[in-house]
ZADO-1210 file (C-alpha; in nm, 4 decimals, padded with zeros to 6 digits):
<atoms>
<atom x="-01.2130" y="01.8258" z="05.5461" code="MET" pos="1"/>
<atom x="-01.3964" y="01.6123" z="05.2859" code="ALA" pos="2"/>
<atom x="-01.2214" y="01.3129" z="05.1349" code="LYS" pos="3"/>
<atom x="-01.1001" y="01.3569" z="04.7815" code="GLN" pos="4"/>
<atom x="-01.2779" y="01.1175" z="04.5412" code="PRO" pos="5"/>
<atom x="-01.0699" y="00.8390" z="04.3864" code="SER" pos="6"/>
<atom x="-00.9272" y="00.9383" z="04.0465" code="PRO" pos="7"/>
<atom x="-00.9854" y="00.5806" z="03.9206" code="SER" pos="8"/>
<atom x="-01.1346" y="00.2551" z="04.0512" code="PRO" pos="9"/>
<atom x="-00.7861" y="00.1054" z="04.1028" code="HIS" pos="10"/>
<atom x="-00.6233" y="00.4038" z="04.2744" code="ALA" pos="11"/>
<atom x="-00.4884" y="00.3539" z="04.6251" code="LEU" pos="12"/>
<atom x="-00.5007" y="00.6430" z="04.8709" code="ARG" pos="13"/>
<atom x="-00.1506" y="00.6807" z="05.0180" code="VAL" pos="14"/>
<atom x="-00.2831" y="00.7962" z="05.3565" code="SER" pos="15"/>
<atom x="-00.4752" y="00.4669" z="05.3885" code="GLU" pos="16"/>
<atom x="-00.1785" y="00.2391" z="05.3064" code="LEU" pos="17"/>
<atom x="-00.0281" y="00.0610" z="05.6066" code="ASN" pos="18"/>
<atom x="00.3411" y="00.1451" z="05.6531" code="GLN" pos="19"/>
<atom x="00.4057" y="-00.1887" z="05.8263" code="ASN" pos="20"/>
<atom x="00.2492" y="-00.4295" z="05.5768" code="THR" pos="21"/>
<atom x="00.2683" y="-00.4954" z="05.2066" code="VAL" pos="22"/>
<atom x="-00.0382" y="-00.4035" z="04.9985" code="THR" pos="23"/>
<atom x="-00.0839" y="-00.6591" z="04.7192" code="PRO" pos="24"/>
<atom x="-00.2784" y="-00.5902" z="04.3991" code="PHE" pos="25"/>
<atom x="-00.3718" y="-00.7809" z="04.0846" code="ALA" pos="26"/>
<atom x="-00.5107" y="-00.5997" z="03.7813" code="LEU" pos="27"/>
<atom x="-00.6669" y="-00.7957" z="03.4961" code="ARG" pos="28"/>
<atom x="-00.8768" y="-00.5683" z="03.2739" code="PRO" pos="29"/>
<atom x="-01.1997" y="-00.7039" z="03.1258" code="ASP" pos="30"/>
<atom x="-01.2592" y="-00.7572" z="02.7517" code="ALA" pos="31"/>
<atom x="-01.4129" y="-00.4128" z="02.6964" code="ALA" pos="32"/>
<atom x="-01.1163" y="-00.2399" z="02.8623" code="THR" pos="33"/>
<atom x="-00.8708" y="-00.4506" z="02.6575" code="LEU" pos="34"/>
<atom x="-01.0491" y="-00.3521" z="02.3364" code="LYS" pos="35"/>
<atom x="-01.0477" y="00.0176" z="02.4313" code="ALA" pos="36"/>
<atom x="-00.6752" y="00.0022" z="02.5209" code="LEU" pos="37"/>
<atom x="-00.5941" y="-00.1736" z="02.1926" code="ALA" pos="38"/>
<atom x="-00.7711" y="00.1038" z="02.0025" code="THR" pos="39"/>
<atom x="-00.6000" y="00.3773" z="02.2061" code="GLU" pos="40"/>
<atom x="-00.2537" y="00.2217" z="02.1512" code="LEU" pos="41"/>
<atom x="-00.3084" y="00.1429" z="01.7788" code="ASP" pos="42"/>
<atom x="-00.2787" y="-00.2310" z="01.8368" code="LEU" pos="43"/>
<atom x="-00.4495" y="-00.4896" z="01.6199" code="MET" pos="44"/>
<atom x="-00.5370" y="-00.6748" z="01.9382" code="GLY" pos="45"/>
<atom x="-00.4697" y="-00.7009" z="02.3088" code="LEU" pos="46"/>
<atom x="-00.5588" y="-01.0517" z="02.4211" code="ARG" pos="47"/>
<atom x="-00.4330" y="-01.0525" z="02.7778" code="LYS" pos="48"/>
<atom x="-00.3069" y="-00.7914" z="03.0172" code="LEU" pos="49"/>
<atom x="-00.2200" y="-00.8170" z="03.3837" code="SER" pos="50"/>
<atom x="-00.0166" y="-00.6370" z="03.6449" code="LEU" pos="51"/>
<atom x="00.0368" y="-00.8333" z="03.9652" code="VAL" pos="52"/>
<atom x="00.2483" y="-00.7006" z="04.2484" code="GLY" pos="53"/>
<atom x="00.2555" y="-00.5038" z="04.5687" code="ASP" pos="54"/>
<atom x="00.3174" y="-00.1641" z="04.7202" code="ILE" pos="55"/>
<atom x="00.5316" y="-00.1246" z="05.0294" code="ARG" pos="56"/>
<atom x="00.6646" y="00.1600" z="05.2395" code="ALA" pos="57"/>
<atom x="01.0234" y="00.2704" z="05.1971" code="GLN" pos="58"/>
<atom x="01.2375" y="00.4861" z="05.4221" code="ALA" pos="59"/>
<atom x="01.0654" y="00.8063" z="05.5253" code="GLY" pos="60"/>
<atom x="00.7413" y="00.8707" z="05.3419" code="ARG" pos="61"/>
<atom x="00.8391" y="00.7018" z="05.0135" code="ASP" pos="62"/>
<atom x="00.6649" y="00.3997" z="04.8573" code="TRP" pos="63"/>
<atom x="00.7764" y="00.1305" z="04.6121" code="ARG" pos="64"/>
<atom x="00.5570" y="-00.0539" z="04.3624" code="LEU" pos="65"/>
<atom x="00.7015" y="-00.3847" z="04.2430" code="THR" pos="66"/>
<atom x="00.5095" y="-00.5980" z="03.9943" code="ALA" pos="67"/>
<atom x="00.5148" y="-00.8186" z="03.6874" code="LYS" pos="68"/>
<atom x="00.3458" y="-00.7076" z="03.3669" code="LEU" pos="69"/>
<atom x="00.2077" y="-00.9778" z="03.1411" code="GLY" pos="70"/>
<atom x="00.0450" y="-00.9123" z="02.8038" code="ALA" pos="71"/>
<atom x="-00.0244" y="-01.0679" z="02.4670" code="THR" pos="72"/>
<atom x="-00.0351" y="-00.8037" z="02.1953" code="VAL" pos="73"/>
<atom x="-00.1000" y="-00.8162" z="01.8224" code="VAL" pos="74"/>
<atom x="00.0665" y="-00.5465" z="01.6096" code="GLN" pos="75"/>
<atom x="00.1125" y="-00.4999" z="01.2366" code="PRO" pos="76"/>
<atom x="00.4462" y="-00.6233" z="01.0994" code="CYS" pos="77"/>
<atom x="00.6723" y="-00.3261" z="01.0196" code="ALA" pos="78"/>
<atom x="00.7498" y="-00.4808" z="00.6784" code="VAL" pos="79"/>
<atom x="00.4417" y="-00.6703" z="00.5591" code="THR" pos="80"/>
<atom x="00.1646" y="-00.5310" z="00.7845" code="LEU" pos="81"/>
<atom x="00.0668" y="-00.8914" z="00.8683" code="ASP" pos="82"/>
<atom x="-00.0407" y="-00.9471" z="01.2306" code="PRO" pos="83"/>
<atom x="00.2484" y="-01.0219" z="01.4684" code="VAL" pos="84"/>
<atom x="00.1673" y="-01.1653" z="01.8112" code="THR" pos="85"/>
<atom x="00.4117" y="-01.0860" z="02.0918" code="THR" pos="86"/>
<atom x="00.4104" y="-01.2126" z="02.4485" code="ARG" pos="87"/>
<atom x="00.5368" y="-00.9583" z="02.7000" code="ILE" pos="88"/>
<atom x="00.6505" y="-01.0574" z="03.0499" code="ASP" pos="89"/>
<atom x="00.8541" y="-00.7856" z="03.2202" code="VAL" pos="90"/>
<atom x="00.9236" y="-00.6741" z="03.5760" code="PRO" pos="91"/>
<atom x="00.7928" y="-00.3308" z="03.6707" code="VAL" pos="92"/>
<atom x="00.9247" y="-00.1106" z="03.9480" code="SER" pos="93"/>
<atom x="00.8288" y="00.2428" z="04.0471" code="ARG" pos="94"/>
<atom x="00.9423" y="00.4436" z="04.3426" code="GLN" pos="95"/>
<atom x="00.7128" y="00.7222" z="04.4599" code="PHE" pos="96"/>
<atom x="00.9173" y="00.9884" z="04.6389" code="LEU" pos="97"/>
<atom x="00.7728" y="01.2368" z="04.8859" code="ALA" pos="98"/>
<atom x="01.0581" y="01.4812" z="04.8137" code="HIS" pos="99"/>
<atom x="01.0791" y="01.4445" z="04.4369" code="PHE" pos="100"/>
<atom x="01.2647" y="01.7347" z="04.2780" code="GLU" pos="101"/>
<atom x="01.1804" y="01.8535" z="03.9287" code="HIS" pos="102"/>
<atom x="01.4621" y="02.0268" z="03.7437" code="ASP" pos="103"/>
<atom x="01.3340" y="02.3643" z="03.6271" code="THR" pos="104"/>
<atom x="01.6227" y="02.4487" z="03.3945" code="ALA" pos="105"/>
<atom x="01.5173" y="02.5339" z="03.0367" code="PRO" pos="106"/>
<atom x="01.7169" y="02.2395" z="02.8988" code="GLU" pos="107"/>
<atom x="01.7474" y="01.9289" z="03.1091" code="VAL" pos="108"/>
<atom x="01.9275" y="01.6087" z="03.0209" code="GLU" pos="109"/>
<atom x="01.7092" y="01.3124" z="03.1081" code="MET" pos="110"/>
<atom x="01.8658" y="01.0680" z="03.3503" code="GLY" pos="111"/>
<atom x="01.8688" y="00.6929" z="03.3067" code="ASP" pos="112"/>
<atom x="01.6310" y="00.6331" z="03.5974" code="ASP" pos="113"/>
<atom x="01.2733" y="00.6542" z="03.4749" code="ASP" pos="114"/>
<atom x="01.1337" y="00.4563" z="03.7664" code="SER" pos="115"/>
<atom x="01.0950" y="00.7441" z="04.0146" code="THR" pos="116"/>
<atom x="00.7873" y="00.9606" z="04.0359" code="GLU" pos="117"/>
<atom x="00.6596" y="01.2254" z="04.2718" code="PRO" pos="118"/>
<atom x="00.4366" y="01.0941" z="04.5506" code="LEU" pos="119"/>
<atom x="00.0870" y="01.2373" z="04.5381" code="GLY" pos="120"/>
<atom x="-00.2251" y="01.1591" z="04.7378" code="ALA" pos="121"/>
<atom x="-00.2875" y="00.8468" z="04.5249" code="TRP" pos="122"/>
<atom x="-00.0831" y="00.5631" z="04.3738" code="ILE" pos="123"/>
<atom x="-00.2470" y="00.4297" z="04.0573" code="GLU" pos="124"/>
<atom x="-00.1277" y="00.0813" z="03.9567" code="PRO" pos="125"/>
<atom x="-00.3583" y="00.0968" z="03.6520" code="HIS" pos="126"/>
<atom x="-00.1655" y="00.3945" z="03.5106" code="HIS" pos="127"/>
<atom x="00.1636" y="00.2183" z="03.5847" code="VAL" pos="128"/>
<atom x="00.0333" y="-00.0884" z="03.3967" code="MET" pos="129"/>
<atom x="-00.0521" y="00.1104" z="03.0838" code="ILE" pos="130"/>
<atom x="00.2776" y="00.3022" z="03.0915" code="GLU" pos="131"/>
<atom x="00.4769" y="-00.0199" z="03.1350" code="ALA" pos="132"/>
<atom x="00.2863" y="-00.1814" z="02.8468" code="LEU" pos="133"/>
<atom x="00.3603" y="00.1101" z="02.6146" code="VAL" pos="134"/>
<atom x="00.7301" y="00.0989" z="02.7063" code="LEU" pos="135"/>
<atom x="00.7474" y="-00.2792" z="02.6517" code="ALA" pos="136"/>
<atom x="00.5796" y="-00.2853" z="02.3083" code="LEU" pos="137"/>
<atom x="00.8141" y="-00.3797" z="02.0226" code="PRO" pos="138"/>
<atom x="00.8881" y="-00.0690" z="01.8165" code="LEU" pos="139"/>
<atom x="00.9185" y="-00.2544" z="01.4851" code="TYR" pos="140"/>
<atom x="00.7520" y="-00.5945" z="01.5133" code="PRO" pos="141"/>
<atom x="00.8408" y="-00.8317" z="01.2290" code="ARG" pos="142"/>
<atom x="00.6767" y="-01.1519" z="01.1217" code="SER" pos="143"/>
<atom x="00.9111" y="-01.4485" z="01.0894" code="THR" pos="144"/>
<atom x="00.8819" y="-01.4569" z="00.7097" code="ASP" pos="145"/>
<atom x="00.9280" y="-01.0801" z="00.6562" code="ALA" pos="146"/>
<atom x="01.2309" y="-01.0072" z="00.4405" code="ASP" pos="147"/>
<atom x="01.3405" y="-00.6639" z="00.3312" code="LEU" pos="148"/>
<atom x="01.5816" y="-00.7955" z="00.0698" code="GLY" pos="149"/>
<atom x="01.8652" y="-00.5843" z="-00.0585" code="GLU" pos="150"/>
<atom x="01.7901" y="-00.2499" z="-00.2184" code="GLN" pos="151"/>
<atom x="02.0562" y="-00.1166" z="-00.4565" code="VAL" pos="152"/>
<atom x="02.0377" y="00.2350" z="-00.5962" code="TYR" pos="153"/>
<atom x="02.2858" y="00.4308" z="-00.8084" code="ALA" pos="154"/>
<atom x="02.2943" y="00.6773" z="-01.0943" code="GLU" pos="155"/>
<atom x="02.3298" y="00.5316" z="-01.4445" code="PRO" pos="156"/>
<atom x="02.6923" y="00.4320" z="-01.5140" code="GLY" pos="157"/>
<atom x="02.7874" y="00.4205" z="-01.1427" code="VAL" pos="158"/>
<atom x="02.8515" y="00.0906" z="-00.9656" code="THR" pos="159"/>
<atom x="02.6092" y="00.0749" z="-00.6735" code="PRO" pos="160"/>
<atom x="02.7411" y="00.0291" z="-00.3204" code="MET" pos="161"/>
<atom x="02.6335" y="-00.2998" z="-00.1643" code="ARG" pos="162"/>
<atom x="02.6049" y="-00.4028" z="00.2007" code="ASP" pos="163"/>
<atom x="02.9423" y="-00.5805" z="00.1962" code="GLU" pos="164"/>
<atom x="03.1088" y="-00.2597" z="00.0670" code="ASP" pos="165"/>
<atom x="02.9987" y="-00.0843" z="00.3856" code="ALA" pos="166"/>
<atom x="03.1905" y="-00.3278" z="00.6056" code="ARG" pos="167"/>
<atom x="03.5361" y="-00.1686" z="00.6307" code="PRO" pos="168"/>
<atom x="03.6866" y="-00.4364" z="00.8543" code="PHE" pos="169"/>
<atom x="03.6139" y="-00.7178" z="00.6088" code="ALA" pos="170"/>
<atom x="03.8918" y="-00.5860" z="00.3836" code="GLY" pos="171"/>
<atom x="04.1259" y="-00.5491" z="00.6814" code="LEU" pos="172"/>
<atom x="04.0680" y="-00.9125" z="00.7772" code="ALA" pos="173"/>
<atom x="04.1742" y="-01.0187" z="00.4274" code="GLY" pos="174"/>
<atom x="04.4882" y="-00.8013" z="00.4493" code="LEU" pos="175"/>
<atom x="04.5703" y="-00.9466" z="00.7926" code="ARG" pos="176"/>
<atom x="04.5390" y="-01.2989" z="00.6522" code="ASP" pos="177"/>
<atom x="04.7722" y="-01.2110" z="00.3624" code="GLN" pos="178"/>
<atom x="05.0324" y="-01.0617" z="00.5946" code="LEU" pos="179"/>
<atom x="05.0249" y="-01.3585" z="00.8323" code="SER" pos="180"/>
<atom x="05.0709" y="-01.6139" z="00.5509" code="ASP" pos="181"/>
<atom x="05.4291" y="-01.5794" z="00.4166" code="PRO" pos="182"/>
<atom x="05.3420" y="-01.7768" z="00.0991" code="LYS" pos="183"/>
<atom x="05.0935" y="-01.5049" z="-00.0038" code="LYS" pos="184"/>
<atom x="05.3323" y="-01.2127" z="00.0613" code="THR" pos="185"/>
<atom x="05.6267" y="-01.3615" z="-00.1325" code="ASP" pos="186"/>
<atom x="05.5989" y="-01.2671" z="-00.4925" code="GLY" pos="187"/>
</atoms>
């Protein structure tokens, strides 16, 4: 039987991993790869990216990848569109299960555990790195001087509702203070 070619340069063939030792890895993409990833992810820039960790055997035929993702990304501010630089340093963990069960029901509620995946012939730390980066990106990056201000809209002749009007407990706090101070309740 011929060996299956590697799906990527960083893929690790599960059958060649040693069950008794830890397999370390360190991924640091070159400048061209960083530029291509930045374009693919709609980033203004991707200055650094690394995934450093190891893969080790678990009970049975399962494997665990444990690593640290580091990245410096530049995204447009959600308010001003000015560049916002964010440093990302997050732990990454994936468990590759030999007996992973997919739910085939038409409607499935997603569980909280998104760190388990089915075990295939290959474990690809590079794919894990990109997925972890996408999950760690700020959804609405804001520059430090970005200010939305207060927007007030109402029909002519109607008093507009302000932010403080939407805080129902602020009025209750004032009432509580009045009731606890006998001088204010005596008429």
